[in-house]
C-alpha positions in Angstrom: 30.5 35.6 -6.6 29.3 33.5 -3.7 26.1 31.2 -4.2 24.2 29.5 -1.5 23.7 25.7 -1.8 20.1 24.7 -2.0 18.5 21.2 -1.8 18.2 21.1 -5.8 21.8 22.2 -6.1 24.2 19.4 -6.9 27.2 19.2 -4.7 30.1 17.4 -6.6 28.5 14.5 -8.2 25.7 13.9 -5.7 22.7 15.7 -5.4 21.6 17.3 -1.9 18.4 16.2 -0.5 16.2 17.9 2.0 16.6 17.0 5.7 13.8 16.3 8.0 14.2 16.6 11.9 11.6 15.1 14.2 11.5 16.5 17.6 10.3 15.2 21.0 10.0 11.4 20.0 9.2 9.2 23.1 12.4 7.3 24.1 10.7 3.9 23.5 9.8 4.8 20.0 13.5 5.7 19.4 14.7 2.4 20.9 12.2 0.5 18.9 13.3 2.2 15.7 17.0 1.5 16.5 16.1 -2.3 17.3 14.3 -2.5 13.9 17.2 -1.0 12.2 19.8 -3.4 13.7 17.4 -6.3 12.7 17.6 -5.0 9.1 21.2 -4.3 9.3 20.6 -0.5 8.6 21.2 2.8 10.5 18.3 4.2 12.5 18.3 7.0 10.0 18.2 4.8 6.9 15.4 2.7 8.8 13.5 5.9 9.3 13.7 7.0 5.6 12.4 3.4 4.7 9.5 3.5 7.2 8.5 7.1 5.8 8.6 5.9 2.1 6.4 2.8 2.9 4.0 4.7 4.8 3.7 7.7 2.4 4.4 6.3 -1.0 2.8 2.9 -0.7 0.5 3.4 -3.8 3.1 4.4 -6.1 5.3 1.3 -5.7 3.0 -1.0 -7.2 1.7 1.0 -10.1 3.9 -0.4 -12.9 3.1 -4.0 -11.6 -0.5 -3.1 -11.9 -0.2 -1.4 -15.3 1.5 -4.4 -16.7 -1.2 -6.9 -15.3 -4.0 -4.5 -16.8 -2.3 -4.8 -20.1 -1.8 -8.5 -20.1 -5.5 -8.8 -19.2 -6.7 -6.7 -21.9 -4.3 -7.8 -24.7 -6.0 -9.1 -27.8 -9.5 -7.4 -27.0 -10.5 -5.2 -29.8 -10.7 -1.4 -28.7 -14.0 0.3 -29.0 -15.1 3.8 -29.9 -16.3 5.2 -26.4 -18.7 7.1 -28.2 -20.5 4.1 -29.5 -20.5 2.5 -26.2 -22.0 5.4 -24.4 -24.9 5.9 -27.0 -25.4 2.1 -26.7 -25.6 2.2 -23.1 -28.2 5.3 -23.4 -30.4 3.3 -25.7 -30.5 0.3 -23.6 -32.1 2.5 -20.6 
């Protein structure tokens, strides 16, 4: 039985990821990408991946740092029952 390889199916020990093709990119943009990649010691393809990740996943990168900071700021503060806090707020109005 023959099966087709999908992006989710493992090939050997590596997982195959989807590909992205960008058409009609202006020549000056391609040249700028290549210069930037060379400056970072990467291929243009690797640089393109990093640019996409930074642009589209920026909020996700700092989540754990923000969570750790919040835990540190609230460490030692007693937890309150939210029902009591809501009731107190309503009574003060």
